[in-house]
C-alpha positions as CSV (number, residue, x, y, z in Angstrom):
1,X,113.3,90.8,103.4
2,X,112.4,88.3,106.5
3,X,113.1,89.4,110.0
4,X,113.8,85.7,110.5
5,X,116.2,84.8,108.2
6,X,118.3,87.6,107.8
7,X,120.0,90.0,109.8
8,X,118.6,93.6,109.9
9,X,120.7,96.0,109.8
10,X,120.4,99.0,111.6
11,X,121.2,102.9,112.7
12,X,120.7,104.1,116.0
13,X,120.4,108.2,115.9
14,X,120.0,109.6,119.4
15,X,122.0,112.6,120.8
16,X,122.3,110.9,123.8
17,X,125.2,108.4,123.9
18,X,124.0,106.2,126.9
19,X,120.5,105.9,125.1
20,X,122.1,104.8,122.0
21,X,124.7,102.1,123.8
22,X,121.5,100.7,125.0
23,X,119.2,100.2,122.0
24,X,122.7,98.8,120.8
25,X,123.2,96.2,123.6
26,X,119.4,95.4,123.5
27,X,119.7,95.0,119.9
28,X,123.0,93.1,119.7
29,X,121.8,90.5,122.5
30,X,118.5,89.4,120.8
31,X,120.6,88.3,117.7
32,X,119.4,88.7,114.3
33,X,120.2,92.6,114.4
34,X,123.4,94.3,113.6
35,X,123.9,98.1,114.6
36,X,126.0,99.3,111.7
37,X,126.2,103.1,112.8
38,X,125.5,105.8,115.4
39,X,124.6,109.4,115.0
40,X,124.2,112.5,117.2
41,X,122.1,114.4,115.1
42,X,120.1,114.6,112.1
43,X,122.9,115.1,109.9
44,X,125.2,112.3,111.0
45,X,122.1,109.7,110.9
46,X,121.7,111.2,107.1
47,X,125.2,110.2,106.4
48,X,125.4,107.2,108.3
49,X,122.1,106.0,106.2
50,X,124.0,107.0,103.1
51,X,127.2,104.8,104.0
52,X,125.4,102.1,105.4
53,X,122.3,101.2,103.9
54,X,120.7,99.9,107.0
55,X,117.1,98.1,106.9
56,X,115.8,100.6,109.8
57,X,116.3,103.4,111.1
58,X,115.9,104.0,115.2
59,X,115.2,108.1,115.0
60,X,115.2,110.3,117.9
61,X,112.6,113.2,117.5
62,X,114.5,115.8,118.9
63,X,118.3,116.1,118.4
64,X,120.4,119.3,117.7
65,X,121.3,120.8,114.2
66,X,119.0,118.7,112.4
67,X,115.9,117.0,114.2
68,X,115.1,113.7,113.6
69,X,111.5,114.8,111.3
70,X,113.8,116.6,108.7
71,X,116.2,114.2,108.8
72,X,113.7,111.4,108.0
73,X,111.9,113.6,105.1
74,X,115.2,113.9,103.6
75,X,116.2,110.4,104.0
76,X,113.3,108.7,102.4
77,X,113.1,111.6,99.4
78,X,116.5,110.2,99.1
79,X,115.0,106.9,97.7
80,X,116.4,104.9,100.6
81,X,114.8,101.7,101.2
82,X,115.2,101.9,104.9
83,X,112.3,102.1,107.3
84,X,112.4,104.9,109.9
85,X,110.8,104.3,113.9
86,X,110.8,107.6,115.6
87,X,112.1,107.6,119.2
88,X,109.8,110.0,121.5
89,X,108.9,110.5,124.8
90,X,105.6,111.1,124.3
91,X,103.5,109.5,122.1
92,X,100.5,112.0,121.2
93,X,103.1,114.4,120.1
94,X,102.7,116.7,117.4
95,X,106.4,116.1,116.2
96,X,105.7,112.5,116.0
97,X,102.8,112.9,113.8
98,X,104.9,115.2,111.8
99,X,107.4,112.6,111.5
100,X,105.1,109.9,110.2
101,X,103.8,112.6,107.4
102,X,107.9,112.9,106.4
103,X,107.7,108.8,106.3
104,X,108.2,107.2,109.0
105,X,106.7,103.9,109.7
106,X,106.0,104.4,113.2
107,X,107.2,105.6,116.7
108,X,108.5,103.6,120.0
109,X,108.6,105.7,123.3
110,X,111.9,105.4,124.9
111,X,110.9,103.7,127.9
112,X,109.7,100.9,125.5
113,X,111.3,97.3,127.2
114,X,113.6,95.3,125.7
115,X,111.3,92.8,124.4
116,X,108.9,94.9,122.9
117,X,111.9,97.1,120.9
118,X,112.5,93.7,119.6
119,X,109.6,92.6,118.6
120,X,108.2,95.4,117.3
121,X,112.0,96.1,114.9
122,X,111.1,92.1,113.6
123,X,106.9,93.1,113.0
124,X,108.2,96.2,111.4
125,X,111.0,94.3,109.3
126,X,108.3,91.8,108.5
127,X,106.0,94.2,106.4
128,X,103.1,94.4,109.5
129,X,102.2,97.5,110.9
130,X,104.1,98.9,114.0
131,X,101.4,101.2,115.4
132,X,98.6,100.0,117.2
133,X,95.6,101.1,115.2
134,X,94.2,102.8,118.0
135,X,97.0,105.0,119.0
136,X,97.5,105.9,115.1
137,X,94.2,107.1,115.1
138,X,94.3,109.3,118.2
139,X,97.3,110.8,117.0
140,X,96.3,111.6,113.3
141,X,92.6,112.7,114.9
142,X,94.6,115.1,116.8
143,X,97.1,116.7,114.1
144,X,95.8,116.0,110.7
145,X,94.1,118.4,108.8
146,X,91.8,117.0,106.3
147,X,91.9,118.4,102.5
148,X,92.9,116.7,99.7
149,X,95.6,117.9,97.3
150,X,95.5,118.1,93.6
151,X,98.2,115.4,93.1
152,X,96.2,113.5,95.9
153,X,92.8,113.5,94.1
154,X,95.1,112.1,90.9
155,X,96.4,109.3,92.6
156,X,93.0,108.5,94.5
157,X,91.3,108.1,91.0
158,X,93.5,105.2,90.1
159,X,92.2,103.2,92.8
160,X,89.2,100.7,91.8
161,X,86.4,100.7,94.1
162,X,87.3,97.7,96.1
163,X,91.0,99.3,97.0
164,X,89.1,102.5,97.9
165,X,87.0,100.3,100.2
166,X,90.1,98.4,102.0
167,X,92.1,101.7,102.0
168,X,89.0,103.2,104.4
169,X,89.3,99.7,106.2
170,X,92.9,99.9,106.6
171,X,92.4,103.4,107.9
172,X,89.9,102.6,110.5
173,X,92.4,100.4,112.4
174,X,91.4,96.9,110.4
175,X,94.1,93.8,110.4
176,X,94.4,91.6,107.4
177,X,91.9,88.8,109.5
178,X,89.1,91.6,109.8
179,X,89.7,93.0,106.3
180,X,89.3,89.5,105.0
181,X,86.6,88.7,107.0
182,X,84.5,92.5,106.5
183,X,85.3,92.1,102.7
184,X,84.7,88.1,102.7
185,X,87.6,87.2,100.6
186,X,90.6,85.5,101.9
187,X,93.6,87.0,103.7
188,X,96.0,86.6,100.5
189,X,93.6,88.4,98.4
190,X,93.5,91.0,101.2
191,X,97.1,91.0,101.0
192,X,97.1,91.7,97.4
193,X,94.4,94.3,97.6
194,X,96.7,96.2,100.6
195,X,99.6,95.7,98.3
196,X,98.2,97.5,95.1
197,X,96.8,100.4,97.1
198,X,100.2,101.3,98.2
199,X,101.6,101.0,95.3
200,X,99.4,103.1,93.5
201,X,99.4,105.7,96.0
202,X,103.5,105.6,96.6
203,X,102.7,104.9,100.2
204,X,105.8,102.9,101.7
205,X,103.7,101.3,104.4
206,X,99.9,101.0,106.1
207,X,101.0,103.7,108.7
208,X,101.0,106.2,105.5
209,X,98.1,104.8,104.5
210,X,96.1,105.6,107.5
211,X,97.7,109.2,107.3
212,X,96.7,109.6,103.6
213,X,92.9,108.5,104.3
214,X,92.8,111.1,106.9
215,X,94.2,113.9,105.5
216,X,92.5,113.2,102.3
217,X,89.1,113.2,103.9
218,X,88.3,109.4,103.3
219,X,88.0,109.1,106.9
220,X,86.5,111.8,109.3
221,X,88.0,112.2,112.8
222,X,85.6,110.9,115.6
223,X,83.9,108.1,113.1
224,X,84.1,105.3,111.7
């Protein structure tokens, strides 16, 4: 999917109607987005995703009946191909970390500027990381609990030495350009390595790779 070539289908889930209306207005005025559904709680969000099959979901983390964390988990475990972006008031929040663990591709603060919102969603749709590495790392270092699970250990064993190295560098916040320089390879080779790492570990994106690396002890909080 290319954010430049296709209209991105979006579902907005927030229990405040004015918040939903504001985000809808921003996206529709920006062009390239179509808000195909709205939801006031997690149950409605799940139903809207099932009905409309969006590319992106803007998900409030705190909603009645079913919160955004559990809604995210259920949506992504169902096999939906959409990316979920958490909407929150506080960036270093344990609820945000729980949502990332549930499969969310990143988060945005509710007071994000219209320009930042549009640029962030287009960047995510193009396959790039949504979160600044520094924010991702601070969040994960605060809440992650390292300790590899058997399934994770088996998945790690499928990585080549170079792929494992790439995973560690991703977790340390390196961009593709920085990865290429560090590994002395071209950016296309880096993209191939990153794609293989994500595929072998069953991860959706680079944010999930960072969470995985910290929780499985490949990178230690406060180091590297």
